[in-house]
MARFIKOL-443643 format. One record per residue (C-alpha): x, y, z. Coordinates in steps of 0.2 Angstrom, whole numbers, plus 5000, padded with zeros to 4 digits. Example, Ala and Ser with C-alpha at 12.3 -4.5 7.8 and 13.67 -1.06 7.14 Angstrom:
% MARFIKOL-443643
X = 5062 | Y = 4978 | Z = 5039
X = 5068 | Y = 4995 | Z = 5036
% end
This chain:
% MARFIKOL-443643
X = 4972 | Y = 5103 | Z = 4951
X = 4982 | Y = 5089 | Z = 4960
X = 4981 | Y = 5071 | Z = 4955
X = 4994 | Y = 5060 | Z = 4965
X = 4994 | Y = 5042 | Z = 4961
X = 4996 | Y = 5025 | Z = 4970
X = 5001 | Y = 5009 | Z = 4962
X = 5020 | Y = 5010 | Z = 4960
X = 5029 | Y = 5007 | Z = 4944
X = 5020 | Y = 4991 | Z = 4941
X = 5003 | Y = 5000 | Z = 4941
X = 5011 | Y = 5014 | Z = 4930
X = 5017 | Y = 5001 | Z = 4917
X = 5001 | Y = 4992 | Z = 4917
X = 4990 | Y = 5007 | Z = 4917
X = 4981 | Y = 5002 | Z = 4933
X = 4986 | Y = 5017 | Z = 4944
X = 4974 | Y = 5024 | Z = 4957
X = 4972 | Y = 5042 | Z = 4955
X = 4967 | Y = 5054 | Z = 4968
X = 4961 | Y = 5070 | Z = 4960
X = 4958 | Y = 5087 | Z = 4969
X = 4952 | Y = 5103 | Z = 4960
X = 4937 | Y = 5109 | Z = 4951
X = 4925 | Y = 5096 | Z = 4946
X = 4924 | Y = 5103 | Z = 4928
X = 4943 | Y = 5101 | Z = 4926
X = 4942 | Y = 5083 | Z = 4933
X = 4929 | Y = 5078 | Z = 4921
X = 4939 | Y = 5087 | Z = 4906
X = 4955 | Y = 5077 | Z = 4911
X = 4946 | Y = 5060 | Z = 4913
X = 4952 | Y = 5053 | Z = 4896
X = 4970 | Y = 5057 | Z = 4902
X = 4967 | Y = 5049 | Z = 4919
X = 4959 | Y = 5034 | Z = 4911
X = 4975 | Y = 5032 | Z = 4900
X = 4985 | Y = 5030 | Z = 4916
X = 4973 | Y = 5022 | Z = 4929
X = 4958 | Y = 5011 | Z = 4933
X = 4953 | Y = 5018 | Z = 4950
X = 4951 | Y = 5036 | Z = 4948
X = 4942 | Y = 5046 | Z = 4961
X = 4937 | Y = 5064 | Z = 4963
X = 4942 | Y = 5070 | Z = 4981
X = 4936 | Y = 5088 | Z = 4982
X = 4944 | Y = 5105 | Z = 4980
X = 4962 | Y = 5108 | Z = 4975
X = 4974 | Y = 5100 | Z = 4988
X = 4961 | Y = 5086 | Z = 4993
X = 4970 | Y = 5073 | Z = 4981
X = 4986 | Y = 5077 | Z = 4991
X = 4978 | Y = 5075 | Z = 5008
X = 4970 | Y = 5058 | Z = 5002
X = 4988 | Y = 5052 | Z = 4996
X = 4995 | Y = 5058 | Z = 5013
X = 4982 | Y = 5048 | Z = 5023
X = 4986 | Y = 5033 | Z = 5011
X = 5005 | Y = 5035 | Z = 5015
X = 5001 | Y = 5036 | Z = 5034
X = 4991 | Y = 5020 | Z = 5034
X = 5005 | Y = 5011 | Z = 5024
X = 5018 | Y = 5018 | Z = 5036
X = 5008 | Y = 5013 | Z = 5051
X = 5006 | Y = 4995 | Z = 5044
X = 5025 | Y = 4993 | Z = 5041
X = 5030 | Y = 5001 | Z = 5057
X = 5018 | Y = 4989 | Z = 5066
X = 5026 | Y = 4974 | Z = 5058
X = 5043 | Y = 4980 | Z = 5062
X = 5039 | Y = 4984 | Z = 5080
X = 5032 | Y = 4967 | Z = 5082
X = 5048 | Y = 4960 | Z = 5074
X = 5058 | Y = 4970 | Z = 5087
X = 5048 | Y = 4968 | Z = 5103
X = 5042 | Y = 4950 | Z = 5101
X = 5059 | Y = 4942 | Z = 5104
X = 5062 | Y = 4952 | Z = 5120
X = 5045 | Y = 4948 | Z = 5126
X = 5046 | Y = 4930 | Z = 5123
X = 5064 | Y = 4926 | Z = 5123
X = 5064 | Y = 4920 | Z = 5105
X = 5072 | Y = 4926 | Z = 5089
X = 5063 | Y = 4928 | Z = 5073
X = 5076 | Y = 4920 | Z = 5062
X = 5076 | Y = 4903 | Z = 5071
X = 5057 | Y = 4903 | Z = 5071
X = 5056 | Y = 4906 | Z = 5053
X = 5069 | Y = 4893 | Z = 5049
X = 5060 | Y = 4881 | Z = 5060
X = 5043 | Y = 4885 | Z = 5052
X = 5050 | Y = 4883 | Z = 5034
X = 5058 | Y = 4866 | Z = 5037
X = 5049 | Y = 4852 | Z = 5028
X = 5050 | Y = 4840 | Z = 5043
X = 5040 | Y = 4851 | Z = 5055
X = 5022 | Y = 4848 | Z = 5059
X = 5017 | Y = 4865 | Z = 5052
X = 5025 | Y = 4860 | Z = 5035
X = 5016 | Y = 4843 | Z = 5035
X = 4999 | Y = 4852 | Z = 5036
X = 5004 | Y = 4864 | Z = 5022
X = 5008 | Y = 4850 | Z = 5009
% end
C-alpha cells in the first residue's frame, strides 16, 4: 500500500492533507480512520503504486506551472525590452492609474 500526501506542513498540522492511496481496496477501507486523522481529501487511486503515480502527476503539474511562470519572467523582458522589477515597482506605486483603480 502507498499513500503519498499533498498539502505541506500546513495541511499536516491542520489535518487537512490530501491523501492519494494505492493498494488493495480492503486495506484502504481498513486504514480509513488513520487517513481521516491526517486528511480531508482521501482518494483511492487503484492498485499498489497508483497513489505514487498520482502524486507524480501532481508534482509534474506544479513544476510545469512554476517553470512556466519563471520562463515568462525570463523571456518577457527580452521580448519586449522591459524588466520585471521596474514594472512591479511602477504597478505598486500609489500614484499610478492602476493603483487608483485598486483603492
